[in-house]
N, C-alpha and C positions, 0 to 999 in steps of 0.2 A: 743735535746730530754730531756724530764722532767724525774724525778725519776720515774721508772716503778711502776705502781700501786698507785700513789699519789692520795689521796682522799680529803685531806684538813688538817687543824690544829686540832690536838687532844688536846693539852693542852699548856698553857703558864706557865713557871716556873720562879719564882723569889724568892729572899732571904729576910727575914724579921729579925729584931733583936729579937723579942719575938714572937714566933709562937702562943702562947695562945692569947696574945693581938691582933695579926692579924687575927686569925680565929674568935674571939669574934666580932671584927669590921665587918668582912665580913658576919657573921651571923646576928648580931643585926642590923647593919646599911644597909647593901645590900640584906639581906634576903637569903644568901647563905646557902647550906647545907654541912657540913663536911662529906665527904664519907667515908674516912678511913685514918689511919696513915699507911704510907707505910714502914718506917723505923725509928729506933731510935739508936743514938750513933754509926753511921756507919763510919768506917775508915779503914786504911790499914797500915801494918807496912812497906810495900815496897813502890814503886812508883805508885800503882794502881790509886790512886786519881788524880795524875798529868796526867797520860796517858789517862785515861777514862773521866776525868771531867775538865782537864786543870786548876786544883786549886793546892794550896800548897800540897805536898805529905803527910803532917801531918795534913791536914785538916780533921775535923770530922763533918759529918752531924748529928747534935743533934737529929733532927726529921724532917720529911717532911709528909705533908698531902696533900690529894686530896680534892678539894673543887669544888662545882658546883653551878652556878647562873643561874636559869631559863633555857632557851633554848640556853644559851651561851656555850662557850668552857669550858673545865675543867681548873682549876688553880692548879698548883703544888706549894704548899708553902713550902719553905725550912727555916730552922734555922741552920746555920753553926757555928762552932768554928774554926777559922783559925788564924795561926800566923801573916799572912800579910793582914788580912781582913780590907778593906776601910769601915769605918763606917758612911760616910756621903752620903746620896743618891744622885744620878746623877740628874741634871736637864734635862729638855727636850732638851736643847741646847748642852748637853755634848754628846760626841761619846758614843753610847750605851744607852743614855738617852731614856726614854720611858714613857708611860702611859697606863692605862687601861681605856677604855671607855665602859659605859653601857647604854643601851637604856632605856628610860622611856616614859611612855604614856603622862604624864603631867608634864612639866618642872617646872612649878610654885610650884606645890605640892611637887616635889622632892627637890627643893632648900629649901623650908620651913621646910621640915622634917630634912634635913641635919642641917640647922641652929638650929633648935629646939633641936637637939641632940648634939650640941657643936662641930660639924664638921666645920673645917676651909674651907670656900668657897672663891674662888679666883675671886673677881669681880662679876659682874651680868651676867646673861645669854646673850650670843651674838647670833644674828640671821644673817645668810648669807643674803646679799642683792642682789647678782648676782652669776653668774657661776653654775656649776653642783650641788653644794650643797645648792642651793636656796631652801628654805623650811625647812632647818635644823637649829636648835638652840642647842647651847652647853654651857657648863660652867664647869670649872675644880673645884676641890676640893681635899683636902689632907688627907691621911690616918695619924693617929697619929705618925707613925714613918717616915712620909715624902715621902711615894709613891704618885706620882701624879696620880689622878683618874679624870674622866670626865663623865658627863651624857650628852646624846645627845637625841633629840626628833625631829621628822618630822611627826607629824600626818597626813599630807596630802601627805607624801613622798617628795622626792627631784626631782629637775628637771632631774638629771641623772637617777635616778631610775625609775621615771615614763615614761621617753622616752624609756629606755631600756625594760621595761615590755611591752609597746605598740609595740615595734619593735621586740619582741621575743629575745632579746639579754641577755647575763648574767647580773645579777643584783648584787648590793651589798648584802652581808649578812645582814639579818635583823632577830633578834631572834623571832619576833611575826610572821614572815612569812617563817619559815624554809623551808617547802615544797615548796614554790615559788621561793626561792632565786636563785637557779641554774636552768639552763634549759638544 
């Protein structure tokens, strides 16, 4: 049995080395809106941080903000100060490695914009040639602090999603079709 009342993902949280740089990038490059700052200089003199967040007990959350991009999930952006902080971002191949993917209507325009704004783009857009993702094109790019990001586009849908829609099955989340995503 799943968690009672499960509705879906509310936010994704991640840590950045400089919250101002990160939020400027999300606003100016990705079109995000910073909704609010949730806390500044939050820490504890006991073991609260270890018990509740599984971080060093002397760790301090310098600041965290909620950010929203279009019809996607909320992002919770943290800046920590921690005695045991690892300062090298994980690669996708590392345990705990991750990336954030954003849907765009026009892949070529998105890649051109990223390059024009000095964003490091990894290779050229790649289109699936078979399988359930046929119809989808993707390309990775990097935030200035090393977070891996991706743009994806499937203007005519993917094989999976088109078949699921026709059969009345659950479809993949798509920010342009939020009301149509779940059946």
